[in-house]
C-alpha positions in Angstrom: 17.9 -8.3 -17.3 15.2 -9.0 -19.8 11.7 -8.9 -18.8 10.8 -12.4 -19.3 13.9 -13.6 -17.5 12.7 -11.4 -14.4 9.3 -12.7 -14.6 10.5 -16.3 -14.3 13.3 -15.6 -11.8 10.6 -14.1 -9.5 7.7 -16.5 -10.4 5.5 -13.4 -11.6 2.1 -14.3 -12.1 1.0 -10.5 -12.8 2.0 -7.3 -14.0 0.1 -4.3 -12.7 -0.1 -0.9 -13.6 -1.9 2.1 -11.9 -5.1 3.3 -13.9 -7.0 6.6 -13.2 -10.0 7.5 -14.9 -12.0 11.2 -14.2 -15.6 11.5 -14.4 -16.9 15.0 -13.8 -16.1 15.5 -10.2 -15.0 11.8 -9.3 -11.5 10.0 -9.6 -11.7 6.5 -9.8 -8.5 4.7 -9.5 -6.9 1.2 -8.9 -4.7 -1.6 -10.5 -5.2 -3.1 -14.2 -3.5 -6.0 -15.7 -0.6 -5.0 -17.7 1.5 -6.7 -20.5 4.8 -4.5 -20.0 7.2 -3.7 -17.6 10.0 -1.2 -17.6 13.0 -2.8 -15.7 15.1 0.3 -15.9 13.4 1.8 -12.7 12.4 -0.1 -9.5 9.8 -2.4 -9.2 7.6 -3.6 -6.4 6.8 -7.3 -6.1 4.6 -8.5 -3.7 4.3 -12.3 -3.0 2.8 -14.7 -0.5 3.5 -14.5 2.9 4.3 -17.6 4.5 3.9 -16.5 8.1 1.5 -18.4 10.3 0.0 -15.3 11.6 -2.0 -15.1 8.4 -5.5 -15.3 8.6 -7.2 -18.1 6.5 -9.1 -15.6 4.3 -5.9 -13.7 3.3 -3.6 -17.1 2.4 -6.6 -18.3 -0.2 -6.6 -14.7 -1.6 -2.9 -14.4 -1.3 -2.1 -17.9 -3.0 -4.4 -17.3 -5.8 -3.2 -14.0 -6.7 0.4 -15.2 -6.6 3.3 -12.9 -7.1 3.1 -9.9 -8.9 5.0 -6.8 -9.7 4.3 -3.1 -10.5 6.5 -0.1 -11.1 7.5 1.9 -8.2 6.3 4.9 -10.0 2.8 3.5 -10.3 3.0 2.6 -6.3 3.5 6.3 -5.7 0.8 7.4 -8.0 -1.6 4.8 -6.3 -0.5 6.1 -2.9 -1.1 9.6 -3.6 -4.6 8.9 -5.1 -5.4 6.9 -1.8 -4.2 9.0 0.7 -3.9 12.3 -0.8 -0.1 12.7 0.4 2.9 11.8 -0.6 4.7 9.0 1.2 7.0 11.4 3.7 4.5 13.9 4.0 2.0 10.8 5.1 4.7 9.4 7.4 5.0 12.7 9.3 1.5 13.3 9.6 0.5 9.8 10.9 3.4 8.1 12.5 2.6 8.9 16.0 -1.1 9.0 15.5 -1.9 5.6 14.5 -5.0 5.1 16.3 -6.3 8.6 15.1 -5.4 7.2 11.5 -7.3 4.0 11.7 -10.5 6.2 12.8 -9.7 8.5 10.1 -9.4 5.7 7.5 -12.7 3.9 9.1 -14.6 7.0 8.7 -13.5 7.7 5.3 -13.8 4.4 3.8 -16.7 2.2 3.6 -14.7 -0.8 2.7 -12.2 -0.2 5.7 -10.6 -3.2 6.9 -8.9 -3.2 10.5 -5.0 -2.1 10.5 -5.5 -0.4 7.3 -3.8 2.6 8.6 -1.0 0.3 9.6 -0.9 -1.0 6.2 -0.8 2.7 4.7 2.2 3.6 7.1 3.8 0.4 6.0 3.4 1.1 2.4 4.6 4.6 3.1 8.0 3.5 4.6 8.4 1.0 1.4 7.9 3.9 -1.0 10.0 6.3 0.6 12.8 4.2 2.5 12.6 0.8 0.8 11.7 -0.9 4.2 10.2 -4.4 2.9 6.8 -5.4 5.1 4.3 -8.0 5.2 0.9 -7.5 5.5 -2.6 -9.0 4.8 -1.1 -12.1 3.7 1.5 -10.5 1.3 5.3 -9.5 1.3 5.8 -6.0 -0.1 9.6 -5.3 -1.4 11.2 -3.0 -3.9 13.6 -4.8 -6.5 16.2 -2.6 -8.3 17.1 -4.6 -11.4 20.5 -4.5 -13.2 19.5 -4.0 -17.1 
């Protein structure tokens, strides 16, 4: 499938790529808009959750963000930078210690959000097992495209 056809089919508003910049002892990382997408490998599509349990603030942000896509490889790089671990290692370390994980994230992140640890566990399961999930007004799923 060609990229423009994929974008139209999944109503993609934005394509993202992982970005990393090293400055002395600090590494800054995150997502940047991209114009290219490799559909020869799996991608992660995020979309608006229609759940009634979504907070109004999340609904507003999610609707504004629309559907987006990034490569599975970029998501793995982002996860490693964010947690310091690969998805399977993260699951093994934290799956049975969710309360401790939340406290660990709260202490280590000045922008901590309630249930961030659960979000990271869900993300790890998505990246390692392909398990779709919904959190913070977004649906996350992996799509393998037949090119």
